[in-house]
C-alpha positions in Angstrom: -168.4 -4.7 -19.6 -166.3 -6.9 -21.6 -165.4 -7.1 -24.9 -163.0 -9.6 -27.0 -160.4 -7.2 -29.6 -161.3 -8.2 -33.0 -157.5 -7.7 -34.1 -155.9 -10.6 -31.8 -157.6 -14.2 -30.3 -155.8 -15.3 -27.6 -155.7 -18.6 -26.2 -156.9 -19.8 -22.9 -153.2 -20.5 -22.3 -151.8 -17.1 -23.0 -155.2 -15.5 -20.7 -154.0 -18.0 -18.0 -150.4 -16.5 -17.8 -151.4 -13.0 -17.9 -153.9 -13.6 -15.2 -151.4 -15.2 -12.9 -149.4 -12.4 -13.8 -152.3 -9.5 -12.9 -153.3 -11.4 -9.7 -149.4 -11.6 -8.5 -148.8 -7.7 -9.1 -152.7 -7.0 -8.2 -151.8 -8.8 -4.4 -148.8 -6.8 -4.0 -150.0 -3.5 -5.0 -153.0 -4.1 -2.7 -150.3 -4.8 0.5 -148.3 -1.9 -0.6 -151.5 0.2 -1.0 -152.9 -1.0 3.0 -149.3 -0.7 3.8 -149.6 3.1 2.7 -153.1 3.7 4.2 -152.9 2.2 7.7 -155.9 4.6 8.7 -157.9 3.3 6.3 -160.2 1.0 9.0 -162.7 -0.5 6.2 -160.9 -1.6 3.1 -163.2 -2.4 -0.2 -164.5 -6.3 0.0 -164.4 -7.8 -3.5 -167.5 -10.0 -4.2 -168.0 -12.1 -7.2 -168.3 -10.8 -10.2 -171.4 -11.9 -12.2 -173.2 -11.5 -15.6 -176.8 -9.7 -14.8 -177.9 -10.9 -18.8 -177.3 -14.6 -17.6 -177.5 -14.6 -13.9 -174.1 -16.5 -13.2 -170.8 -15.9 -11.8 -168.0 -15.7 -13.3 -165.2 -18.5 -12.3 -161.7 -19.3 -12.7 -159.6 -16.7 -14.8 -162.6 -15.0 -15.6 -163.1 -14.2 -11.9 -159.7 -13.6 -10.8 -159.4 -10.8 -14.1 -162.6 -9.3 -13.3 -162.1 -9.1 -9.5 -158.5 -7.6 -10.2 -159.8 -4.8 -12.5 -162.8 -3.9 -10.4 -160.1 -3.5 -7.8 -157.7 -1.3 -9.2 -160.7 0.9 -11.1 -162.3 1.4 -7.5 -165.6 -0.4 -8.9 -168.6 -0.8 -6.8 -170.6 -2.6 -9.0 -170.0 -6.4 -9.6 -172.0 -6.5 -12.7 -170.1 -7.3 -16.1 -171.8 -7.2 -19.3 -170.3 -7.7 -22.9 -170.8 -5.2 -25.1 -173.2 -6.8 -27.2 -175.5 -7.6 -24.0 -175.2 -4.0 -22.9 -176.7 -3.4 -26.6 -179.6 -5.7 -25.9 -180.1 -4.3 -22.2 -180.1 -1.2 -23.7 -182.4 -1.4 -26.1 -184.9 -3.4 -24.0 -185.0 -0.9 -21.1 -184.4 2.6 -22.6 -185.5 4.6 -19.6 -182.5 3.3 -17.9 -180.6 5.5 -20.0 -177.6 3.5 -20.2 -174.0 4.9 -21.5 -170.1 4.1 -21.9 -168.0 6.6 -20.5 -166.0 8.0 -23.9 -162.6 6.6 -23.8 -163.4 3.6 -21.6 -161.7 0.5 -22.3 -162.9 -3.1 -21.6 -161.6 -6.5 -20.2 -161.2 -9.3 -22.0 -162.2 -12.3 -20.7 -163.5 -15.8 -21.7 -167.5 -15.2 -22.8 -170.1 -16.1 -20.9 -172.7 -18.4 -23.1 -176.4 -17.0 -24.0 -178.6 -20.0 -25.0 -180.9 -19.1 -27.6 -184.4 -20.6 -27.7 -186.0 -21.2 -31.2 -189.3 -22.4 -31.8 -189.6 -26.4 -32.5 -190.6 -25.9 -36.1 -187.6 -23.9 -37.1 -185.5 -25.0 -39.9 -182.4 -25.4 -37.9 -181.8 -28.9 -37.4 -179.7 -31.3 -35.4 -180.0 -29.7 -31.9 -181.3 -30.1 -28.6 -185.8 -30.2 -28.8 -187.5 -29.8 -25.7 -190.1 -28.5 -23.6 -190.6 -25.5 -21.6 -191.6 -26.4 -17.9 -191.0 -23.4 -16.0 -190.4 -19.9 -16.6 -189.1 -16.9 -13.9 -187.9 -13.5 -15.0 -184.8 -12.4 -13.1 -184.7 -8.8 -13.9 -182.7 -8.5 -16.8 -182.4 -12.5 -17.9 -185.2 -15.3 -17.7 -184.5 -18.3 -15.8 -186.1 -21.4 -17.3 -186.0 -25.3 -17.1 -186.6 -27.2 -20.2 -186.8 -30.8 -20.2 -185.1 -32.5 -22.8 -185.9 -36.4 -23.1 -185.0 -37.8 -19.7 -183.1 -34.8 -18.6 -183.9 -31.1 -17.3 -181.7 -27.9 -18.3 -181.8 -24.9 -16.3 -181.1 -22.2 -19.2 -180.6 -18.5 -18.4 -181.3 -16.5 -21.6 -182.3 -13.0 -22.5 -184.7 -15.0 -24.8 -188.1 -16.3 -23.2 -190.6 -18.8 -24.4 -193.8 -19.6 -22.6 -194.7 -22.8 -20.3 -195.4 -25.6 -22.4 -193.9 -24.2 -25.9 -191.2 -26.8 -27.6 -188.4 -25.2 -28.7 -184.6 -26.1 -29.9 -181.6 -25.1 -27.6 -178.7 -23.2 -29.8 -176.0 -21.6 -28.6 -173.5 -19.2 -30.9 -170.6 -20.6 -32.0 -168.5 -18.0 -29.8 -170.1 -18.8 -27.1 -170.3 -23.1 -27.5 -166.8 -23.7 -25.5 -168.2 -21.6 -22.6 -171.6 -23.5 -22.5 -170.2 -27.1 -23.1 -167.7 -26.3 -19.9 -170.6 -25.2 -18.0 -173.0 -27.7 -18.8 -170.4 -30.9 -18.5 -169.6 -32.5 -15.1 -165.9 -32.3 -15.5 -164.9 -29.7 -17.6 -166.0 -30.4 -21.4 -167.3 -33.3 -23.2 -166.2 -37.0 -22.9 -166.6 -37.6 -26.7 -166.4 -34.9 -29.6 -167.6 -35.4 -33.0 -165.8 -32.7 -35.5 -167.8 -33.1 -38.5 -167.6 -29.2 -40.4 -163.9 -29.6 -41.2 -162.5 -26.0 -40.8 -159.5 -24.9 -38.5 -161.5 -23.2 -36.3 -164.1 -26.2 -36.0 -161.0 -28.5 -35.0 -159.8 -26.4 -33.1 -163.3 -25.8 -30.6 -163.2 -29.6 -30.8 -160.6 -30.5 -28.5 -160.9 -27.2 -26.6 -164.9 -28.6 -26.0 -163.4 -32.0 -24.7 -162.5 -33.0 -21.2 -158.9 -34.2 -20.1 -158.6 -37.7 -21.1 -161.8 -37.4 -23.8 -162.2 -38.7 -27.0 -161.9 -36.5 -30.5 -163.5 -38.6 -33.5 -162.5 -36.5 -37.0 -165.1 -37.2 -38.9 -164.6 -34.4 -41.3 -162.4 -33.7 -44.4 -160.1 -30.7 -44.5 -158.8 -28.8 -47.2 -155.2 -28.5 -45.6 -153.5 -29.9 -42.8 -153.7 -29.0 -39.2 -151.8 -28.6 -36.4 -152.0 -29.4 -32.6 -150.6 -26.7 -30.7 -149.1 -28.7 -27.7 -148.9 -25.8 -25.5 -152.7 -25.7 -25.2 -153.2 -28.9 -25.4 -151.0 -29.5 -22.1 -152.7 -31.8 -19.7 -155.6 -32.8 -21.9 -154.3 -36.4 -22.4 -156.9 -36.6 -25.8 -157.5 -39.3 -28.1 -157.8 -38.9 -31.7 -159.8 -41.0 -34.4 -159.0 -40.3 -37.9 -160.0 -42.3 -40.9 -162.7 -42.8 -43.4 -165.7 -44.8 -43.6 -165.2 -47.9 -42.5 -167.8 -50.3 -43.8 -167.2 -53.5 -41.8 -169.9 -52.6 -39.4 -172.8 -51.5 -42.0 -174.8 -54.4 -40.9 -174.6 -54.0 -37.2 -174.8 -50.2 -38.0 -178.0 -50.6 -39.7 -179.8 -53.1 -37.1 -179.2 -50.5 -34.6 -180.9 -47.9 -36.6 -183.5 -49.5 -37.5 -183.9 -50.8 -33.5 -184.1 -47.3 -32.6 -181.0 -47.6 -30.3 -178.9 -45.2 -32.6 -179.8 -42.0 -33.5 -179.0 -40.5 -36.6 -181.3 -37.7 -36.7 -179.2 -35.0 -35.3 -176.4 -35.7 -38.3 -179.0 -35.7 -41.0 -179.5 -31.7 -41.9 -180.9 -32.2 -45.4 -183.0 -35.2 -47.5 -182.7 -35.6 -51.1 -184.3 -37.9 -53.4 -182.3 -39.9 -55.9 -183.3 -37.8 -59.0 -181.9 -34.9 -57.2 -178.4 -36.3 -56.2 -175.8 -34.1 -58.2 -177.4 -31.0 -55.8 -176.9 -32.9 -52.8 -173.5 -33.6 -53.9 -172.8 -29.6 -54.8 -174.4 -28.9 -51.3 -172.0 -30.8 -49.5 -169.4 -30.0 -51.5 -169.7 -26.5 -51.3 -170.5 -26.4 -47.5 -173.9 -24.7 -47.8 -176.8 -24.2 -46.0 -175.0 -25.5 -42.4 -175.1 -29.4 -44.0 -173.8 -31.8 -42.0 -174.7 -34.9 -43.3 -176.9 -35.4 -46.6 -179.6 -38.2 -46.9 -180.7 -39.7 -50.0 -184.2 -41.5 -51.0 -183.8 -44.5 -53.4 -187.8 -44.9 -53.2 
């Protein structure tokens, strides 16, 4: 069971440094323990920790941290859940009588993602839409193949939809980074568009980018943003900023008309010209998860 403290949010750089120290200390303690207990014929073997809610093994710093915690506590079970995932399992399987020992503390990790499947007619816009091609129950979670365009995504989720159902795939904001990293060939996205304009989304944008990627800042900010260079070390990112460049509007409109440029994922709201003041008010106050507003002039 893992749970992120609410009073402090550590960066990946800080977590990595802590894991390095724990790894060295853990190896040293294990060597001392073996030296002091030479009569023990079969020392415990640490298996790879995994999340039963998603069916995925933990990797990288998470794997090391959980393995060390399991060795230190003497855990024989390598299943690790977040507190919210554990609550969901308790509600779905009340007969298991799952309880948390009083005074027990969790282990801080970078959370595994949980893909949410929504009906295709759900009002949420600007997210991938696909069709469920297969469904397999894996004990606690579901494994589904979802076709999105020419691609087939293997989805592990606690949410299931029947085969043939049209769905939209969304990820909670706190799980976005893990989802992008686990579904990208090079540990992150080639290009990231930052369209929201908050301090949290600015950080999320460059965190989701792979090394040598491009981060395009489309959003407007109310205050200056900072670049935490120690956390960004080794990324070698290219940032592109600026307002709307109207020099290539003709070519852009032509590509949209030919279907070569799909702007639908960016357009979350549409208003007639007679209600343009409402559109501006919505956009200015960033309500209803707005990204871009289209105005119909006909």
